[in-house]
C-alpha positions as CSV (number, residue, x, y, z in Angstrom):
1,X,54.7,18.8,86.9
2,X,53.5,20.5,90.2
3,X,51.3,17.1,90.2
4,X,54.4,14.7,90.7
5,X,56.9,17.2,92.2
6,X,59.7,14.3,92.8
7,X,59.7,13.3,88.9
8,X,62.4,15.7,87.4
9,X,63.0,15.7,83.2
10,X,65.5,13.8,81.8
11,X,65.0,16.3,78.6
12,X,64.3,19.8,77.5
13,X,63.0,19.6,73.8
14,X,63.4,22.8,71.7
15,X,62.6,23.7,68.5
16,X,63.4,27.1,66.3
17,X,62.8,29.0,63.5
18,X,64.4,31.9,62.1
19,X,67.5,33.3,60.4
20,X,70.3,34.1,63.2
21,X,72.3,31.4,63.8
22,X,73.9,33.9,67.3
23,X,70.4,34.0,68.3
24,X,69.6,30.4,68.2
25,X,72.6,29.9,70.1
26,X,72.3,32.2,72.8
27,X,68.4,31.2,73.3
28,X,69.7,27.5,72.8
29,X,71.7,28.4,76.0
30,X,69.4,30.1,77.9
31,X,67.3,27.3,78.5
32,X,70.7,25.0,79.4
33,X,71.7,27.5,82.1
34,X,67.7,28.1,83.5
35,X,67.4,23.9,83.5
36,X,70.8,22.2,83.5
37,X,69.5,19.5,81.3
38,X,70.5,18.1,78.2
39,X,68.6,19.8,75.3
40,X,67.0,18.1,72.3
41,X,66.0,20.4,69.1
42,X,63.9,18.3,67.7
43,X,62.7,21.3,65.3
44,X,65.3,24.0,64.0
45,X,65.1,25.4,60.2
46,X,65.8,29.4,58.5
47,X,63.5,30.6,57.2
48,X,65.3,32.9,55.0
49,X,64.6,33.1,51.5
50,X,68.1,32.9,49.6
51,X,69.9,29.2,49.6
52,X,73.1,30.6,50.8
53,X,71.6,32.0,54.1
54,X,69.8,29.3,55.1
55,X,73.0,27.3,54.1
56,X,74.9,28.9,56.3
57,X,72.1,28.8,58.9
58,X,72.8,25.3,59.1
59,X,76.3,24.9,58.6
60,X,76.7,27.4,61.5
61,X,74.2,25.7,63.9
62,X,75.0,22.2,63.5
63,X,78.2,22.8,64.0
64,X,78.0,24.7,67.1
65,X,75.3,22.6,68.6
66,X,78.8,19.5,68.2
67,X,80.5,21.3,70.2
68,X,78.2,21.2,73.3
69,X,78.6,18.6,75.4
70,X,75.2,19.1,77.2
71,X,73.1,18.9,73.2
72,X,71.4,15.7,72.7
73,X,70.8,15.8,69.2
74,X,69.3,18.5,66.9
75,X,66.8,17.4,64.0
76,X,66.7,20.2,60.6
77,X,62.6,19.9,60.0
78,X,62.0,19.4,57.7
79,X,62.3,15.7,56.2
80,X,59.6,15.0,54.3
81,X,57.7,15.3,50.3
82,X,55.4,18.4,51.7
83,X,57.8,20.5,53.1
84,X,59.0,22.3,50.5
85,X,56.6,25.1,50.2
86,X,55.9,27.9,52.7
87,X,58.2,29.7,54.2
88,X,60.6,26.9,54.5
89,X,60.7,26.4,51.1
90,X,64.3,26.3,50.6
91,X,65.0,24.6,53.9
92,X,63.8,21.5,52.9
93,X,65.8,18.1,53.5
94,X,63.2,16.4,50.8
95,X,62.2,17.5,47.0
96,X,58.3,17.0,46.6
97,X,59.5,14.1,44.5
98,X,61.2,12.3,47.5
99,X,64.8,13.0,46.2
100,X,67.0,14.8,49.1
101,X,67.6,18.1,48.3
102,X,71.3,19.6,48.9
103,X,70.4,21.2,51.5
104,X,69.4,17.6,52.2
105,X,72.9,16.3,51.2
106,X,74.4,18.6,53.4
107,X,72.7,18.0,56.6
108,X,73.8,14.5,55.8
109,X,77.0,15.2,56.1
110,X,77.0,17.5,58.8
């Protein structure tokens, strides 16, 4: 930004991976308070090891984001067939066959 000092961004994009919805809310709020620009959460997922925790995290953060006028969008990671491996396995919105997971169905209705 130093090369173009008169240019101001329109939005701030964030990524968040974790298990604590309160920590997510705190982080997003701190960034908003710092820049006072609309926020896009372009990647977010739970790293929890049980589906109930993942579902609760998703439900809590999507409901919270919907209430913040300055959150311009939230995009869960990931909606790809290869996301159902590793520490994000339970956060996958799509199975390896391409069908929606139960979490994918929840995301589409939240």
